[in-house]
N, C-alpha and C positions, 0 to 999 in steps of 0.2 A: 532489536532496534526497529523502530518504525522506519518506513521508507519516505523519501522526499522526491519531488519532481523538480528538476533543475530548469534553468532558463533555456536549455537546449530543446525543451518541449516544442513540438511543431503543431500541437493541437489536432492530432490526427484522429482523436476520438476512439482509439482502440483499447486503451487501458481501462476506462471507466466501466464498461459492461463486464469486464473480466473480474472485477473485485468482488469477492463473495461477501465482504462486510460492508459494501457501499461506502467505503472510505474515500473514494476518489470522486471529485466533483470539479466542475469548471470554475476556475478562479477568475480574477479580473483580466489576466492576460494569458495565463497558462493553467493547465489542470493542477489541482492541489490534492494532497493526501491529508486526511484528518488523522493525526497520530494516535488519537484515543480509540480509533476504530481499526487501525492497521495492525494486523497480526503477522504480516509477511506471509499470509496464507496458512500459517500454522493452524492445524485443526481441520483444514480444508484440503490442502495440496502439499506436495513435497517442496515446491518452489513457488516464489511469488509470481502469480500469473501476470501481473502488470509488466513485470520485467521480461517475461517470456514473449509478450507480444509487442513490446516497445521497439519501433524501428530505428530509433536514434540512441538507444541505450542511455536515457536521461533519468533513470530512477535508482539512485544509490541509497545506501543506508544513511539514516540521519544521525550524525555523530552527537547531536544534542539529545537524542532519545535512545540511549543504550538500554536494551532489554535482552534478557536471556531467553532461550527457547521455553523454559519453564514459565517465565513471566508472560511471554506471548501466548502460551497455552492457557494460562489463567485469564488473560484478557479475552481470548476466544470463548472460554466457558461463560464469562460474564456477558459477552455480547450475544451469545446464542441461547442463554437460559430465558425462559418466559416468566 
């Protein structure tokens, strides 16, 4: 699954630089995650780095973007191939 950032986001700026796929950006009111770039850090790390640093635990899985680890790995490969 891709991850999402909920309304509990406090705009603390710690998640954006942690994303290896540059999937996180500042939205109108809170940070947002581009689901086409989010691999939950599969291919980079064992755990999603944004979740590791989020002080308010506002980054759950997106129930509308269900993806298996294999699908996330395929997305990672597409994003990192030149």
